N, C-alpha and C positions, 0 to 999 in steps of 0.2 A: 327088898322095897327100896332100902336105901342105896345100894348096890346098882339097882336099876334105875334110880334117879341120878346118881353119878354118871352112870354109862350113858344116859341119854342126853346129859348136859355136856359129855365130852363130845359125843356126836353131833350135836348142834353146833357146838365152838369149832369143830373140825369142818362141819358142813359151810359154816359161815365162812371160816377162813379160805376155804377152796373158792368160794361163789365169790370172795373178794377179790383172790388173785385172778381168777377168771374174768372178772368183769375189768381189772386192770388190763389186762392183757388184750382184752377185746375193746376196748375204750375207743370211741370215736371223737374226731375234731368237730365241734358244733359251729365251728367259725365258716363264716360265708354266707353268699346269698342262698335263697331257697324260696321256692313256689309251691302251693299246695292247694287242695280243694277240702271243703267240710261240708257236714250236713248235720241236722240235729232238731232241738225243740226248743220252745219257748213257753213261759208261763209268768203272769204277773197280773196287774191291775191298771185299768185307765179309770182315773179319778176326774168328776166333773165339780165345779165350783159354780156358786151362782147358776145352777142348774135349772133346764126349764121345768115347768110345773110338771110333776108327776114323772121326772126320771129320777130313778136311785142314783146317788153319788158315787157310787163305785160299782166298776164291773170287771170281773175275772176276764184276761184273756190268754189265749193258748193257741199254740199252731206249730207248724214246722217252718225250716228254712233251710236254705244252702248257698253256698257261695266260694269265692276264691281268696287266696291269700298270698302275699309276697312279703319278704323282709330279709334282714342282714342280722347275722349274730357275730360276735367275737368273743371269743374264750381265752381266759387268762387262768392257767391253773383249774380249780373246779368252778370259778366263777364264769357266768356266761352273760353277757349283756346285748340288746337287741334293739331293734326298732321293726315294725311291721304295719302293714296296711291291709285292710280286707274289705269287701262288699259282698253283699248276700241279697238273694230275694227272699222274700218271706210271706207266710199266708198266717199272720198270727192274729186272730181275731177274738172280737168279743162282744157280747150284747148286752146291756143292762135289760133286766126283766120289768114287766108292767106294761101299762095299757099305752104309756108312751116310753120309746125307747131310744138309747144312745148306741149307735152301732161304730164300731172302732176295728180299724185293719192296719197292722204294720205291714207293708208290703216292701220296703228294701231298707237295709241299712249299711252305714260304712263307718269304719274307725280307722284312727290312725293312734299307734301304741308304743310305749316303750316297755321294755321287758328285762326282768331280773332275774337270774336262776342259778342253780347249781347243777353240775353234771356228776353222775355217779356211774361211771363206765359207759354203758350204752344208753343209759336213763337220765333223763333232764326234766327238772321239776322247776317252775318258775312263777311269778307273778306279773301281772301285766295291768296298766293303767292308760287310759288315754281319751280323746276326745271320739264323741259320735254325732253321726247325723242320721235322723230316722225319717222314712217317709210314711206318713199317716193319713188315711183316708178316714175322715170324720162324718158320719150322716146322723140325721135325726128322724125317726120314723114315731108318726104320730096315728095312733090307733082311730084317730076320729077322721083320717083321709089326708093329711097333710104330710108330705115328705119333704125334707130339704138334705140334699148333697152338697156339702161344701168342698170346694177346691181342694186337692189334695196339698197338705201342708209339709214342710220340712221340718222336723223339731231338733235342735242341738242338746247336746247334754255330753254326758262322759260315761265310760264303761270301765269297772275294776273287776278283777278276778285272777284266775290262775289256772294253771295247767300242768300237766304232765306229758312227756314225749318218750317214746322209745324206738331206737335205732334198730331194727330187724335187719338192715343190710349197712353197707359203708355210707352210703348216700341217701338212704330212704328211711323215713321213720311214720310213725303212727303217733296221734296225739289224741288226748282228751282235754276239754277246757271248758271252763265253767266262769262265765261273767255274768256281772249285775248292771244293768242300765238304768241310768235315770235322766230322765228328758225334762227340758225346761217347759213350763207350761205355755199354751197358745191360746190366745181369745178369738172366738168365733161371734161373729156379728149377728143382730138381730135382723131376723129373716121372716117375715111375716109374722105367724103369732108363736115363733121361735125365739125364746130370749136370747140376748148375748149371754154367752157361758165360756168358761174356760176349762180346757181340756189339758190334761198331763198324763204321764204313764210313766211306770218303772217295770220292769221284767228282767227274767234270770234266764240265759241262755246255756245249753249243755250241747256241746258238738263232738263229733270225733272226725279226725281229719287225717289225711295222708299227705306229708310234704316230702321233695325232693330237694337235696342240697347240691349246690354247684361248686 
């Protein structure tokens, strides 16, 4: 058993050394401009403050999104820094339960971000943070017959997260990214028998993307 353990350890070390050497030989340069497309899902909560009578103060939201991204990176040694912008269309919905309901839908989002990462051969891992604008449609649905549809609002906030990317070709890579969005609350006015109330949201997105570098 001892010999087997030693032999296994030697094999693992040898394989690791070979992989590291291969990774160095196959390393790509992440510097330059890139464009890409991504798709994924989102999950979070819409929170209501000073809620209309009969509306729960928190509702879950979830759904899908897809969009485009563009950015620029610079690599110095293993360190990679960059900036990016992206925009997506979404269908991230939620509805509080009960006789009276708050309806909530994230239908678009856009962000501007800074990135800081480390490159390992063909792989890149990074953190990202930036500002966000999110288009939200908020409605109020009364079980007693009165429905109020508020104009779409743009909520500002920030997004923070991280991702990993792998270059499967010299200029093309696949990425996976997770970000958490926190939005500033917006106040909706008193309409008919719907009281003035404040709505905000936070949600997490997970996306898979395909990027092409120039």
